[in-house]
Structure formats: structure tokens, C-alpha cells
Gaussian input, Z-matrix of N, CA and C with variables (Angstrom, degrees):
# hf/3-21g

backbone

0 1
 N
 C     1     B1
 C     2     B2     1     A1
 N     3     B3     2     A2     1     D1
 C     4     B4     3     A3     2     D2
 C     5     B5     4     A4     3     D3
 N     6     B6     5     A5     4     D4
 C     7     B7     6     A6     5     D5
 C     8     B8     7     A7     6     D6
 N     9     B9     8     A8     7     D7
 C    10    B10     9     A9     8     D8
 C    11    B11    10    A10     9     D9
 N    12    B12    11    A11    10    D10
 C    13    B13    12    A12    11    D11
 C    14    B14    13    A13    12    D12
 N    15    B15    14    A14    13    D13
 C    16    B16    15    A15    14    D14
 C    17    B17    16    A16    15    D15
 N    18    B18    17    A17    16    D16
 C    19    B19    18    A18    17    D17
 C    20    B20    19    A19    18    D18
 N    21    B21    20    A20    19    D19
 C    22    B22    21    A21    20    D20
 C    23    B23    22    A22    21    D21
 N    24    B24    23    A23    22    D22
 C    25    B25    24    A24    23    D23
 C    26    B26    25    A25    24    D24
 N    27    B27    26    A26    25    D25
 C    28    B28    27    A27    26    D26
 C    29    B29    28    A28    27    D27
 N    30    B30    29    A29    28    D28
 C    31    B31    30    A30    29    D29
 C    32    B32    31    A31    30    D30
 N    33    B33    32    A32    31    D31
 C    34    B34    33    A33    32    D32
 C    35    B35    34    A34    33    D33
 N    36    B36    35    A35    34    D34
 C    37    B37    36    A36    35    D35
 C    38    B38    37    A37    36    D36
 N    39    B39    38    A38    37    D37
 C    40    B40    39    A39    38    D38
 C    41    B41    40    A40    39    D39
 N    42    B42    41    A41    40    D40
 C    43    B43    42    A42    41    D41
 C    44    B44    43    A43    42    D42
 N    45    B45    44    A44    43    D43
 C    46    B46    45    A45    44    D44
 C    47    B47    46    A46    45    D45
 N    48    B48    47    A47    46    D46
 C    49    B49    48    A48    47    D47
 C    50    B50    49    A49    48    D48
 N    51    B51    50    A50    49    D49
 C    52    B52    51    A51    50    D50
 C    53    B53    52    A52    51    D51
 N    54    B54    53    A53    52    D52
 C    55    B55    54    A54    53    D53
 C    56    B56    55    A55    54    D54
 N    57    B57    56    A56    55    D55
 C    58    B58    57    A57    56    D56
 C    59    B59    58    A58    57    D57
 N    60    B60    59    A59    58    D58
 C    61    B61    60    A60    59    D59
 C    62    B62    61    A61    60    D60
 N    63    B63    62    A62    61    D61
 C    64    B64    63    A63    62    D62
 C    65    B65    64    A64    63    D63
 N    66    B66    65    A65    64    D64
 C    67    B67    66    A66    65    D65
 C    68    B68    67    A67    66    D66
 N    69    B69    68    A68    67    D67
 C    70    B70    69    A69    68    D68
 C    71    B71    70    A70    69    D69
 N    72    B72    71    A71    70    D70
 C    73    B73    72    A72    71    D71
 C    74    B74    73    A73    72    D72
 N    75    B75    74    A74    73    D73
 C    76    B76    75    A75    74    D74
 C    77    B77    76    A76    75    D75
 N    78    B78    77    A77    76    D76
 C    79    B79    78    A78    77    D77
 C    80    B80    79    A79    78    D78
 N    81    B81    80    A80    79    D79
 C    82    B82    81    A81    80    D80
 C    83    B83    82    A82    81    D81
 N    84    B84    83    A83    82    D82
 C    85    B85    84    A84    83    D83
 C    86    B86    85    A85    84    D84
 N    87    B87    86    A86    85    D85
 C    88    B88    87    A87    86    D86
 C    89    B89    88    A88    87    D87
 N    90    B90    89    A89    88    D88
 C    91    B91    90    A90    89    D89
 C    92    B92    91    A91    90    D90
 N    93    B93    92    A92    91    D91
 C    94    B94    93    A93    92    D92
 C    95    B95    94    A94    93    D93
 N    96    B96    95    A95    94    D94
 C    97    B97    96    A96    95    D95
 C    98    B98    97    A97    96    D96
 N    99    B99    98    A98    97    D97
 C   100   B100    99    A99    98    D98
 C   101   B101   100   A100    99    D99
 N   102   B102   101   A101   100   D100
 C   103   B103   102   A102   101   D101
 C   104   B104   103   A103   102   D102
 N   105   B105   104   A104   103   D103
 C   106   B106   105   A105   104   D104
 C   107   B107   106   A106   105   D105
 N   108   B108   107   A107   106   D106
 C   109   B109   108   A108   107   D107
 C   110   B110   109   A109   108   D108
 N   111   B111   110   A110   109   D109
 C   112   B112   111   A111   110   D110
 C   113   B113   112   A112   111   D111
 N   114   B114   113   A113   112   D112
 C   115   B115   114   A114   113   D113
 C   116   B116   115   A115   114   D114
 N   117   B117   116   A116   115   D115
 C   118   B118   117   A117   116   D116
 C   119   B119   118   A118   117   D117
 N   120   B120   119   A119   118   D118
 C   121   B121   120   A120   119   D119
 C   122   B122   121   A121   120   D120
 N   123   B123   122   A122   121   D121
 C   124   B124   123   A123   122   D122
 C   125   B125   124   A124   123   D123
 N   126   B126   125   A125   124   D124
 C   127   B127   126   A126   125   D125
 C   128   B128   127   A127   126   D126
 N   129   B129   128   A128   127   D127
 C   130   B130   129   A129   128   D128
 C   131   B131   130   A130   129   D129
 N   132   B132   131   A131   130   D130
 C   133   B133   132   A132   131   D131
 C   134   B134   133   A133   132   D132
 N   135   B135   134   A134   133   D133
 C   136   B136   135   A135   134   D134
 C   137   B137   136   A136   135   D135
 N   138   B138   137   A137   136   D136
 C   139   B139   138   A138   137   D137
 C   140   B140   139   A139   138   D138
 N   141   B141   140   A140   139   D139
 C   142   B142   141   A141   140   D140
 C   143   B143   142   A142   141   D141
 N   144   B144   143   A143   142   D142
 C   145   B145   144   A144   143   D143
 C   146   B146   145   A145   144   D144
 N   147   B147   146   A146   145   D145
 C   148   B148   147   A147   146   D146
 C   149   B149   148   A148   147   D147
 N   150   B150   149   A149   148   D148
 C   151   B151   150   A150   149   D149
 C   152   B152   151   A151   150   D150
 N   153   B153   152   A152   151   D151
 C   154   B154   153   A153   152   D152
 C   155   B155   154   A154   153   D153
 N   156   B156   155   A155   154   D154
 C   157   B157   156   A156   155   D155
 C   158   B158   157   A157   156   D156
 N   159   B159   158   A158   157   D157
 C   160   B160   159   A159   158   D158
 C   161   B161   160   A160   159   D159
 N   162   B162   161   A161   160   D160
 C   163   B163   162   A162   161   D161
 C   164   B164   163   A163   162   D162
 N   165   B165   164   A164   163   D163
 C   166   B166   165   A165   164   D164
 C   167   B167   166   A166   165   D165
 N   168   B168   167   A167   166   D166
 C   169   B169   168   A168   167   D167
 C   170   B170   169   A169   168   D168
 N   171   B171   170   A170   169   D169
 C   172   B172   171   A171   170   D170
 C   173   B173   172   A172   171   D171
 N   174   B174   173   A173   172   D172
 C   175   B175   174   A174   173   D173
 C   176   B176   175   A175   174   D174
 N   177   B177   176   A176   175   D175
 C   178   B178   177   A177   176   D176
 C   179   B179   178   A178   177   D177
 N   180   B180   179   A179   178   D178
 C   181   B181   180   A180   179   D179
 C   182   B182   181   A181   180   D180
 N   183   B183   182   A182   181   D181
 C   184   B184   183   A183   182   D182
 C   185   B185   184   A184   183   D183
 N   186   B186   185   A185   184   D184
 C   187   B187   186   A186   185   D185
 C   188   B188   187   A187   186   D186
 N   189   B189   188   A188   187   D187
 C   190   B190   189   A189   188   D188
 C   191   B191   190   A190   189   D189
 N   192   B192   191   A191   190   D190
 C   193   B193   192   A192   191   D191
 C   194   B194   193   A193   192   D192
 N   195   B195   194   A194   193   D193
 C   196   B196   195   A195   194   D194
 C   197   B197   196   A196   195   D195
 N   198   B198   197   A197   196   D196
 C   199   B199   198   A198   197   D197
 C   200   B200   199   A199   198   D198
 N   201   B201   200   A200   199   D199
 C   202   B202   201   A201   200   D200
 C   203   B203   202   A202   201   D201
 N   204   B204   203   A203   202   D202
 C   205   B205   204   A204   203   D203
 C   206   B206   205   A205   204   D204
 N   207   B207   206   A206   205   D205
 C   208   B208   207   A207   206   D206
 C   209   B209   208   A208   207   D207
 N   210   B210   209   A209   208   D208
 C   211   B211   210   A210   209   D209
 C   212   B212   211   A211   210   D210
 N   213   B213   212   A212   211   D211
 C   214   B214   213   A213   212   D212
 C   215   B215   214   A214   213   D213
 N   216   B216   215   A215   214   D214
 C   217   B217   216   A216   215   D215
 C   218   B218   217   A217   216   D216
 N   219   B219   218   A218   217   D217
 C   220   B220   219   A219   218   D218
 C   221   B221   220   A220   219   D219
 N   222   B222   221   A221   220   D220
 C   223   B223   222   A222   221   D221
 C   224   B224   223   A223   222   D222
 N   225   B225   224   A224   223   D223
 C   226   B226   225   A225   224   D224
 C   227   B227   226   A226   225   D225
 N   228   B228   227   A227   226   D226
 C   229   B229   228   A228   227   D227
 C   230   B230   229   A229   228   D228
 N   231   B231   230   A230   229   D229
 C   232   B232   231   A231   230   D230
 C   233   B233   232   A232   231   D231
 N   234   B234   233   A233   232   D232
 C   235   B235   234   A234   233   D233
 C   236   B236   235   A235   234   D234
 N   237   B237   236   A236   235   D235
 C   238   B238   237   A237   236   D236
 C   239   B239   238   A238   237   D237
 N   240   B240   239   A239   238   D238
 C   241   B241   240   A240   239   D239
 C   242   B242   241   A241   240   D240
 N   243   B243   242   A242   241   D241
 C   244   B244   243   A243   242   D242
 C   245   B245   244   A244   243   D243
 N   246   B246   245   A245   244   D244
 C   247   B247   246   A246   245   D245
 C   248   B248   247   A247   246   D246
 N   249   B249   248   A248   247   D247
 C   250   B250   249   A249   248   D248
 C   251   B251   250   A250   249   D249
 N   252   B252   251   A251   250   D250
 C   253   B253   252   A252   251   D251
 C   254   B254   253   A253   252   D252
 N   255   B255   254   A254   253   D253
 C   256   B256   255   A255   254   D254
 C   257   B257   256   A256   255   D255
 N   258   B258   257   A257   256   D256
 C   259   B259   258   A258   257   D257
 C   260   B260   259   A259   258   D258
 N   261   B261   260   A260   259   D259
 C   262   B262   261   A261   260   D260
 C   263   B263   262   A262   261   D261

   B1=1.4516
   B2=1.5315
   B3=1.3230
   B4=1.4585
   B5=1.5351
   B6=1.3085
   B7=1.4681
   B8=1.5275
   B9=1.3265
   B10=1.4731
   B11=1.5322
   B12=1.3284
   B13=1.4610
   B14=1.5236
   B15=1.3278
   B16=1.4660
   B17=1.5265
   B18=1.3177
   B19=1.4655
   B20=1.5319
   B21=1.3263
   B22=1.4631
   B23=1.5224
   B24=1.3219
   B25=1.4716
   B26=1.5308
   B27=1.3232
   B28=1.4667
   B29=1.5254
   B30=1.3246
   B31=1.4655
   B32=1.5143
   B33=1.3202
   B34=1.4612
   B35=1.5301
   B36=1.3340
   B37=1.4630
   B38=1.5209
   B39=1.3141
   B40=1.4675
   B41=1.5272
   B42=1.3415
   B43=1.4556
   B44=1.5261
   B45=1.3282
   B46=1.4698
   B47=1.5291
   B48=1.3157
   B49=1.4651
   B50=1.5266
   B51=1.3131
   B52=1.4652
   B53=1.5245
   B54=1.3333
   B55=1.4648
   B56=1.5234
   B57=1.3304
   B58=1.4615
   B59=1.5237
   B60=1.3262
   B61=1.4626
   B62=1.5290
   B63=1.3211
   B64=1.4670
   B65=1.5282
   B66=1.3395
   B67=1.4700
   B68=1.5212
   B69=1.3185
   B70=1.4661
   B71=1.5221
   B72=1.3151
   B73=1.4604
   B74=1.5298
   B75=1.3226
   B76=1.4676
   B77=1.5213
   B78=1.3411
   B79=1.4656
   B80=1.5235
   B81=1.3334
   B82=1.4572
   B83=1.5176
   B84=1.3307
   B85=1.4623
   B86=1.5217
   B87=1.3260
   B88=1.4630
   B89=1.5262
   B90=1.3310
   B91=1.4682
   B92=1.5246
   B93=1.3182
   B94=1.4567
   B95=1.5139
   B96=1.3289
   B97=1.4693
   B98=1.5285
   B99=1.3352
   B100=1.4621
   B101=1.5268
   B102=1.3206
   B103=1.4660
   B104=1.5256
   B105=1.3335
   B106=1.4658
   B107=1.5291
   B108=1.3181
   B109=1.4640
   B110=1.5271
   B111=1.3290
   B112=1.4629
   B113=1.5335
   B114=1.3353
   B115=1.4682
   B116=1.5232
   B117=1.3190
   B118=1.4673
   B119=1.5276
   B120=1.3212
   B121=1.4600
   B122=1.5191
   B123=1.3174
   B124=1.4692
   B125=1.5304
   B126=1.3087
   B127=1.4652
   B128=1.5278
   B129=1.3219
   B130=1.4653
   B131=1.5224
   B132=1.3113
   B133=1.4616
   B134=1.5280
   B135=1.2903
   B136=1.4572
   B137=1.5254
   B138=1.3415
   B139=1.4580
   B140=1.5214
   B141=1.3288
   B142=1.4597
   B143=1.5168
   B144=1.3108
   B145=1.4560
   B146=1.5289
   B147=1.3134
   B148=1.4610
   B149=1.5241
   B150=1.3223
   B151=1.4563
   B152=1.5223
   B153=1.3011
   B154=1.4660
   B155=1.5317
   B156=1.3333
   B157=1.4796
   B158=1.5298
   B159=1.3274
   B160=1.4548
   B161=1.5198
   B162=1.3162
   B163=1.4613
   B164=1.5152
   B165=1.3210
   B166=1.4662
   B167=1.5274
   B168=1.3121
   B169=1.4707
   B170=1.5245
   B171=1.3210
   B172=1.4616
   B173=1.5287
   B174=1.3251
   B175=1.4596
   B176=1.5261
   B177=1.3297
   B178=1.4629
   B179=1.5298
   B180=1.3208
   B181=1.4606
   B182=1.5197
   B183=1.3231
   B184=1.4615
   B185=1.5248
   B186=1.3199
   B187=1.4644
   B188=1.5373
   B189=1.3266
   B190=1.4649
   B191=1.5331
   B192=1.3225
   B193=1.4670
   B194=1.5237
   B195=1.3166
   B196=1.4701
   B197=1.5272
   B198=1.3311
   B199=1.4704
   B200=1.5334
   B201=1.3293
   B202=1.4670
   B203=1.5248
   B204=1.3258
   B205=1.4594
   B206=1.5278
   B207=1.3256
   B208=1.4602
   B209=1.5145
   B210=1.3300
   B211=1.4644
   B212=1.5270
   B213=1.3232
   B214=1.4662
   B215=1.5232
   B216=1.3205
   B217=1.4661
   B218=1.5242
   B219=1.3372
   B220=1.4601
   B221=1.5183
   B222=1.3380
   B223=1.4663
   B224=1.5268
   B225=1.3226
   B226=1.4686
   B227=1.5326
   B228=1.3201
   B229=1.4659
   B230=1.5218
   B231=1.3316
   B232=1.4658
   B233=1.5213
   B234=1.3237
   B235=1.4713
   B236=1.5130
   B237=1.3181
   B238=1.4686
   B239=1.5276
   B240=1.3299
   B241=1.4591
   B242=1.5219
   B243=1.3196
   B244=1.4585
   B245=1.5159
   B246=1.3117
   B247=1.4634
   B248=1.5289
   B249=1.3270
   B250=1.4656
   B251=1.5232
   B252=1.3319
   B253=1.4666
   B254=1.5260
   B255=1.3306
   B256=1.4641
   B257=1.5296
   B258=1.3108
   B259=1.4660
   B260=1.5268
   B261=1.3166
   B262=1.4656
   B263=1.4611
   A1=107.51
   A2=116.02
   A3=119.16
   A4=111.59
   A5=115.37
   A6=120.73
   A7=112.95
   A8=116.68
   A9=119.72
   A10=111.17
   A11=117.01
   A12=120.55
   A13=110.61
   A14=116.63
   A15=120.75
   A16=110.71
   A17=116.64
   A18=120.54
   A19=111.32
   A20=116.87
   A21=120.37
   A22=110.91
   A23=117.01
   A24=120.92
   A25=110.26
   A26=117.01
   A27=120.52
   A28=111.15
   A29=117.05
   A30=120.73
   A31=110.92
   A32=116.59
   A33=120.48
   A34=110.98
   A35=116.89
   A36=120.58
   A37=112.04
   A38=116.83
   A39=120.11
   A40=111.16
   A41=116.64
   A42=120.08
   A43=110.41
   A44=117.72
   A45=121.59
   A46=109.83
   A47=116.94
   A48=121.03
   A49=110.95
   A50=117.01
   A51=120.92
   A52=110.64
   A53=116.99
   A54=120.58
   A55=112.70
   A56=117.36
   A57=118.26
   A58=112.52
   A59=117.65
   A60=118.60
   A61=113.09
   A62=117.77
   A63=121.06
   A64=114.21
   A65=120.27
   A66=117.51
   A67=113.23
   A68=117.48
   A69=120.07
   A70=111.34
   A71=117.30
   A72=120.30
   A73=111.12
   A74=116.49
   A75=120.04
   A76=110.59
   A77=116.80
   A78=119.85
   A79=110.18
   A80=118.27
   A81=121.14
   A82=111.90
   A83=116.60
   A84=120.72
   A85=111.61
   A86=116.58
   A87=120.30
   A88=110.85
   A89=117.29
   A90=120.58
   A91=110.07
   A92=117.83
   A93=121.34
   A94=112.79
   A95=115.88
   A96=119.39
   A97=111.93
   A98=116.93
   A99=120.14
   A100=110.35
   A101=116.71
   A102=120.20
   A103=110.79
   A104=117.16
   A105=119.86
   A106=110.32
   A107=116.96
   A108=120.35
   A109=110.45
   A110=116.58
   A111=121.00
   A112=110.75
   A113=116.58
   A114=119.97
   A115=111.22
   A116=116.92
   A117=119.55
   A118=110.99
   A119=116.90
   A120=119.96
   A121=112.54
   A122=116.92
   A123=120.12
   A124=112.82
   A125=118.06
   A126=124.61
   A127=112.37
   A128=116.13
   A129=121.60
   A130=107.11
   A131=117.46
   A132=121.97
   A133=110.31
   A134=116.47
   A135=122.43
   A136=108.80
   A137=117.74
   A138=121.14
   A139=112.64
   A140=117.51
   A141=118.80
   A142=111.92
   A143=117.75
   A144=121.72
   A145=110.62
   A146=117.41
   A147=121.64
   A148=110.91
   A149=117.48
   A150=120.86
   A151=114.32
   A152=118.42
   A153=121.19
   A154=112.13
   A155=120.29
   A156=118.52
   A157=112.74
   A158=117.79
   A159=120.33
   A160=111.03
   A161=117.00
   A162=121.11
   A163=110.26
   A164=117.13
   A165=120.88
   A166=110.54
   A167=117.63
   A168=121.01
   A169=111.39
   A170=117.17
   A171=120.29
   A172=110.47
   A173=117.43
   A174=120.88
   A175=110.68
   A176=117.91
   A177=120.97
   A178=111.29
   A179=116.57
   A180=120.70
   A181=110.72
   A182=116.38
   A183=120.13
   A184=111.09
   A185=116.89
   A186=119.95
   A187=110.93
   A188=117.35
   A189=120.82
   A190=110.97
   A191=118.04
   A192=120.88
   A193=113.14
   A194=118.25
   A195=120.61
   A196=112.74
   A197=120.89
   A198=118.80
   A199=113.12
   A200=116.39
   A201=120.34
   A202=110.63
   A203=116.75
   A204=120.76
   A205=110.77
   A206=116.48
   A207=120.43
   A208=112.59
   A209=116.56
   A210=120.45
   A211=111.37
   A212=116.32
   A213=120.37
   A214=111.20
   A215=116.77
   A216=119.98
   A217=111.49
   A218=117.20
   A219=120.62
   A220=112.18
   A221=116.72
   A222=120.85
   A223=110.07
   A224=116.68
   A225=120.16
   A226=110.66
   A227=116.99
   A228=120.29
   A229=111.34
   A230=117.57
   A231=119.94
   A232=110.88
   A233=116.44
   A234=119.94
   A235=111.17
   A236=117.41
   A237=120.86
   A238=110.28
   A239=117.23
   A240=120.44
   A241=110.84
   A242=117.75
   A243=120.45
   A244=111.31
   A245=117.95
   A246=120.83
   A247=111.33
   A248=116.87
   A249=120.03
   A250=110.51
   A251=117.15
   A252=120.78
   A253=110.88
   A254=116.56
   A255=119.98
   A256=112.25
   A257=117.49
   A258=119.24
   A259=111.71
   A260=116.73
   A261=120.96
   A262=112.20
   D1=120.75
   D2=-177.25
   D3=-90.80
   D4=176.69
   D5=-175.49
   D6=-63.92
   D7=-35.56
   D8=-178.66
   D9=-64.24
   D10=-39.18
   D11=179.28
   D12=-67.35
   D13=-41.52
   D14=179.08
   D15=-62.80
   D16=-42.99
   D17=177.93
   D18=-65.79
   D19=-36.84
   D20=177.64
   D21=-65.67
   D22=-41.42
   D23=177.32
   D24=-63.59
   D25=-43.44
   D26=179.77
   D27=-64.91
   D28=-42.21
   D29=178.53
   D30=-62.90
   D31=-45.30
   D32=178.91
   D33=-65.63
   D34=-35.69
   D35=177.35
   D36=-63.26
   D37=-40.93
   D38=176.95
   D39=-65.42
   D40=-39.14
   D41=178.40
   D42=-64.92
   D43=-41.33
   D44=177.95
   D45=-63.29
   D46=-40.89
   D47=177.64
   D48=-58.98
   D49=-44.45
   D50=178.66
   D51=-64.49
   D52=-42.84
   D53=-178.87
   D54=-63.13
   D55=-42.15
   D56=-175.29
   D57=-81.87
   D58=-20.34
   D59=179.11
   D60=-94.92
   D61=-16.25
   D62=-175.92
   D63=-59.30
   D64=-45.14
   D65=-178.45
   D66=-59.95
   D67=-41.57
   D68=-179.25
   D69=-70.62
   D70=-37.32
   D71=178.43
   D72=-66.42
   D73=-41.19
   D74=-179.74
   D75=-65.26
   D76=-43.85
   D77=178.61
   D78=-63.57
   D79=-42.37
   D80=177.35
   D81=-60.47
   D82=-39.74
   D83=178.41
   D84=-65.85
   D85=-45.88
   D86=-178.71
   D87=-64.80
   D88=-45.53
   D89=178.77
   D90=-62.53
   D91=-40.91
   D92=178.03
   D93=-62.25
   D94=-41.53
   D95=178.24
   D96=-66.29
   D97=-40.82
   D98=178.87
   D99=-63.99
   D100=-43.32
   D101=179.89
   D102=-67.10
   D103=-39.65
   D104=178.42
   D105=-63.83
   D106=-39.74
   D107=177.02
   D108=-64.48
   D109=-43.41
   D110=177.72
   D111=-60.90
   D112=-43.16
   D113=179.60
   D114=-66.29
   D115=-37.49
   D116=179.45
   D117=-68.37
   D118=-36.64
   D119=-178.78
   D120=-74.47
   D121=-35.59
   D122=-176.39
   D123=-100.43
   D124=-8.57
   D125=-177.63
   D126=58.92
   D127=31.69
   D128=173.20
   D129=-93.00
   D130=119.67
   D131=-177.74
   D132=-114.42
   D133=62.03
   D134=179.95
   D135=-100.19
   D136=125.67
   D137=-176.42
   D138=-68.47
   D139=-36.39
   D140=-179.34
   D141=-68.27
   D142=-21.15
   D143=177.20
   D144=-64.87
   D145=-25.01
   D146=179.57
   D147=-84.27
   D148=-46.32
   D149=-169.49
   D150=-75.36
   D151=-45.09
   D152=-174.01
   D153=-62.75
   D154=-50.71
   D155=178.49
   D156=-62.82
   D157=-36.47
   D158=178.36
   D159=-63.32
   D160=-45.93
   D161=-179.35
   D162=-62.29
   D163=-44.74
   D164=-179.89
   D165=-64.40
   D166=-44.55
   D167=-179.15
   D168=-64.67
   D169=-42.44
   D170=179.69
   D171=-67.24
   D172=-39.55
   D173=178.12
   D174=-63.52
   D175=-45.48
   D176=178.99
   D177=-63.80
   D178=-39.76
   D179=177.15
   D180=-63.13
   D181=-41.17
   D182=178.97
   D183=-62.52
   D184=-39.86
   D185=178.64
   D186=-65.52
   D187=-35.48
   D188=-179.48
   D189=-72.70
   D190=-42.02
   D191=-175.05
   D192=-94.79
   D193=6.56
   D194=-179.64
   D195=-58.76
   D196=-41.69
   D197=176.58
   D198=-61.10
   D199=-40.11
   D200=177.13
   D201=-63.39
   D202=-42.56
   D203=179.71
   D204=-62.51
   D205=-44.55
   D206=179.71
   D207=-64.17
   D208=-42.33
   D209=179.28
   D210=-64.96
   D211=-42.13
   D212=179.89
   D213=-64.71
   D214=-44.77
   D215=178.10
   D216=-66.85
   D217=-34.86
   D218=178.30
   D219=-64.65
   D220=-43.84
   D221=178.38
   D222=-63.49
   D223=-42.54
   D224=179.36
   D225=-63.51
   D226=-43.16
   D227=-178.84
   D228=-66.52
   D229=-37.97
   D230=176.15
   D231=-61.25
   D232=-41.47
   D233=178.85
   D234=-63.87
   D235=-42.28
   D236=179.82
   D237=-64.49
   D238=-44.15
   D239=-179.93
   D240=-64.71
   D241=-40.47
   D242=177.55
   D243=-62.12
   D244=-40.18
   D245=178.18
   D246=-66.86
   D247=-38.10
   D248=178.80
   D249=-66.73
   D250=-43.84
   D251=179.84
   D252=-65.99
   D253=-41.20
   D254=-178.91
   D255=-66.80
   D256=-31.57
   D257=-177.94
   D258=-87.28
   D259=-15.73
   D260=-176.01
   D261=-79.96

């Protein structure tokens, strides 16, 4: 396995990481912005008001996109294994 293949695997791994984490990050950002707007409008500065809805929203999002995450990681792992077998 040469350096170009290793760099290609690493680049693809970073792209897969971004793809599988993006839905949860986007939902966390949107929920955070909505809560921050709510806190600014009502002047309620409670810390637990931020964390609990974010955790619940991210958990629910993870449950919804779990099949996509598994499929994406499975395709990536098959590619890595094929490259290892082909170079061996």
C-alpha cells in the first residue's frame, strides 16, 4: 500500500466523518439558535433550558439517521478492506 492510497483512505475517512455527523450538528445548531432566541425574548437565563432540549433533539436525530450512518460506514469499511486485500 503506497502513500497515495493511505492519503486517499484518510481523505475519504474525514469526508465520511463529516457526512455522518452533519445531521446531528445541524439539529443541535438549529435547536440552540431557537432556544437562544427564546431566552433573549423572555430574558430567562437558565442553563438547563439549553442542554436538555439539545440532548433530546440530537438523540432523536441520531435514532432517525442511524441506518444512514451504518450504511455509510459500511460502504467505507468495505472500500478500506478491499484496498488492504488488494495490496496484500
